[in-house]
N, C-alpha and C positions, 0 to 999 in steps of 0.2 A: 181872881179867877181860879177855880179848882180843877180846870180841865188839863189833860196831859195826853201826849202820845208816847207810847212805849213799845218795846219789843218784849215778847214773852221769852224769858231765858230759862225757865224751869217749871215743871208741873208735877204735882203730887196729889193724886185724888182730885178734889175740887179746889185746891190751893194752888195758886200760881204766883210767880215772881216775875215782875216786869222790870226793865231797865228803861227809865225815862231820862235821858241825857245824863247818864252817869248815876242817877239816884236809884236805888233798888227799892221797889214797891211791892208789898205783899197785896195781892188781889184775889178777889172773889168775883163770880159771875152774879148777875141779877137773876133771882129765881133759882131753879134747878139745873139750868142749862150747863152743859159741860163740854160744849163744842169749841173749846179753845185748844190751840196746839202750840207747842213750843216752836218759836220762829214767826208766830203771828205778829202782825203789827196792830196795835189796839188803841182805841181812844178810852181814856180813864177819867173818872172823877174822883178826886182825892177826898178822902174821909178823915185822914189825919196826915201828919207830915210823912209817914212811911207806909201808908195804907191807901187802897182805892178800890173802886168797883169798876169793872170792865162794861163799858156802855155799848161798844161796837167793835167788829173786827174788820179790818180793812180787806179789800178783795185779795184773794190769795193767788199767787202766780202757779204754785203747785201745792198738792196736799198729798201726803203719803200716810195711808192707814191700813190696818188689818181689821178683820172682822170675823166673827164666829156666827153661829146660827141665831143668836139673840141680840148682840150689840157690836158696835164697832169702836175701835181704839185708835185715836189719832196719834201718829208718831211724830210728824213734823210738818210745818208749813213753810212754803216759800224756799225749799231747798233746790239747788241747781245740780246737785249730783248726789249719788249714793254710793257708799263703799261698804261691801260685804267683807268682813274679817273672817278668814279661816286660818287653820294652822295645820302643821304636819301631825301634831298630836295635841290634845286628844282628838279622836275622830270626829268629823263634821257630818252633817246630815245633807245629802244632796237635795233632799226635798226642801229644806229650808232655803238653800241657795236658789234653787229653781223658782220657788215661791216669791222670793224677794226680787228676783230679776223681773218676774212677770209683773209684780206690783209696780215696780219702777217703769217698765215699759208702758203700763197701762196709765200712769201718771205723767208720762212724758218726761221722766227724769232719768238722764244718762247714769248707767251703772257701771262700777268697777269692782274687781274682786282683789282684795289684798291677802297674799299668802304670807303669813307670819311663821316664825320659828324655822326658817330655812336652815338654821344650824343643826337641826335634828336630821343629819345627812342620810341616815339609814332609811327614813320614811319619805325622803324627798321625791324619789322617782315615782313611787306609787301615787303620792298626792298630786304631783304634776300630771300624771296620766288621768286622774279623776277630773282635774280641772280642764283638761284639753278640750272636752266638747263645748265648754262655755267660751273658751278662747276662739274656737272655730265659729261661733255665733257672732264674734265680734266684740265680746266683752273684754276690755284690757285686764291683764293679770299683773300685779305688781309684787315682786317677791321681796320681803325684807325679814330682818331679825331685830325686833325691838331690843331684846336683851343683849345679844352677842354683838350686834353691829349697829348700835344706836345712830352713829353719825350717818351711816349709809341709809338707814331708814328715813331719817329727817330729809337727807338729800333727794331721796326718792319721792317722798310724798309731799314735802312742803310746796315745791312748784305746782303740784296738782290742785292744791288747796288755795293758792292765790287767787284772789278776786272772785271766789265762789262761796256759796252756802252749801256746806257739805253735811251729811249725816253718816255716822259709822253705826252699822248694826252687825250682830252676830251672836252666836251661841256664847254661854259662859264658857271661860276657859281658853278662849282663842287668842287672849293677849291684847284685847281692845284697850283695856285701861292703861296698860304699859305704852301703847301707841299715843294714846291721849296725852299721858304724862310727858312723853317726848315732844309732842307737837305743841302742846299748850304749857308754857312756863307757869308755874304757880296753879296748876289745875287742882291740886289737892287742897290748897288754901281756898280757892273758888268754891269747891264742893262743901267744905266745912261751912263757909259763909252762907251758901245757899241752903245747906241743910239746917242751919240754925234759923235762917229767916223763914223757911217753910215749916220749921218745927217738927222736922221728920225724925229728930233724934238720931239713933244710930242706923236707920235704914237709908244710909247714904247711897246705896246703889240702886234703889228702887225708883229713881225718877229720872226723867229725860232732862238734859240740861244743855244749854248753848254756851259756847264760849267764843268771845271775839278774837279773831286773829289779826291784829292790825286794824286798819281803818275800814277796808272793804271786803273782808272775809270773816266767815264764822265756821264753826264746827259743832255739830250737835252729837252728843253721845247719848245712846238710848240704852236702857237696861238689857242685859243678855235675855234672850227668850228662846224657847224650844220649838214654838209653833208659830206659823204665819198664815192665819185664815184669810181667804180671799172671797168670801161669801158674797161681797158686795159687787163683784164683777159680773155683768150679764154675759150672756152667750156671745154676743157680737164683740163685746170688749175682750173677751177671753181669747177668741181666735185671732184677733189683731194683736194681742199682747204676747203671742208666741211668734217672735219675729221670723223665725224659719218657716212659718206657715205662708208668710206673705206671697211669695211667688206663685202659690198654688190655689189661693183663694179666688173664687170666682171660675175656677176651672173644673168644678164638680158637675156631675150631671144634673143634680137637683139643686135649685137656687137656695133651698132651705136646709141643705146638707150640714149635719152636725159633725161630720168627720169622725164617726165612731165605728159604724158597721154598715153604712150605706154603700149601695153599689156604685161603681165608676166615681169613686171619690178621689179627687187628685191629691188630697192630703195623705189618705191611706196609702195610695200608690207611692207616694214619696217616702213613707215610712217603710214600706216593703222594699224600696230600692236603697235604703240606707241613707237617704238624703235628709230625713228627720229622725233623730234618735228615738228608740222605743221608750226610754225613760221619760223623755219629755212629753211624748204622746200619751203615755200612761197618766202623767200628771195632769195633762189637759182634760182627759176623761174624768179624772177624780174631781178637778175644780168645777167641771160642768155639773157633775153630780151634786157637789156642794152648793152651787149657786141655785140650784132647784129646791134646796131644803130651807132657804131663807125664810124666817118667820117675822123679821121686823121690817 
């Protein structure tokens, strides 16, 4: 019988690596379909001892992805929480954080922020002040320094990862790789093995990969990216994905209010009263504009 069930642990282009009971299998999809994500549970047909074809994807509990005007890019499937890694230096983009949080809320995935490089004391007060609006929205912020205080970083993050399927995302330079190397013993060896199996050569940072953390936990590391498009979110999904809008939805004069320039809009009134930050409302308007541009 050449049928197997496996978990996708790495993806690079149209090439995938699945773990089927400890055996690593190089996989491709049938035809040109590329709708497979790291974290997917898949049914496979073996074509050789270490290769297979993906026949079916099991129903997903969650799916995190980003999209632009033309296509969408799957980030991970079946994750139970998202960690956005930022640092005191280099500077991070608020836009990227906010978009990631909106994507997580839209997908029903709890989100956390990790502030790394807290040993850069001079930049700490300013960075904390920038993150305060997210803390006020209820997103937990965990302060660590992977390089200066590795034991503290592990003690802070390891309990949060236990029993969960987590994904780490963030811009390049935030120290995400340092955190992964702390949390996943032999991560560099695993990356080399995956890279060799996927035949990606030296491009070891351009693929998403999943690491097992004991029996019941895993962590997915995704490549650093500078943009997080959310063109796939509809108007209704968007307004519900800004959690601070919640108390005001349904309180507008017009039932089809878009919360942009309409009179007697409860959301705009909340912005005016300082209960919703202008930065987040501006992003909402931007995302609304993007969702109207979708071509696919």
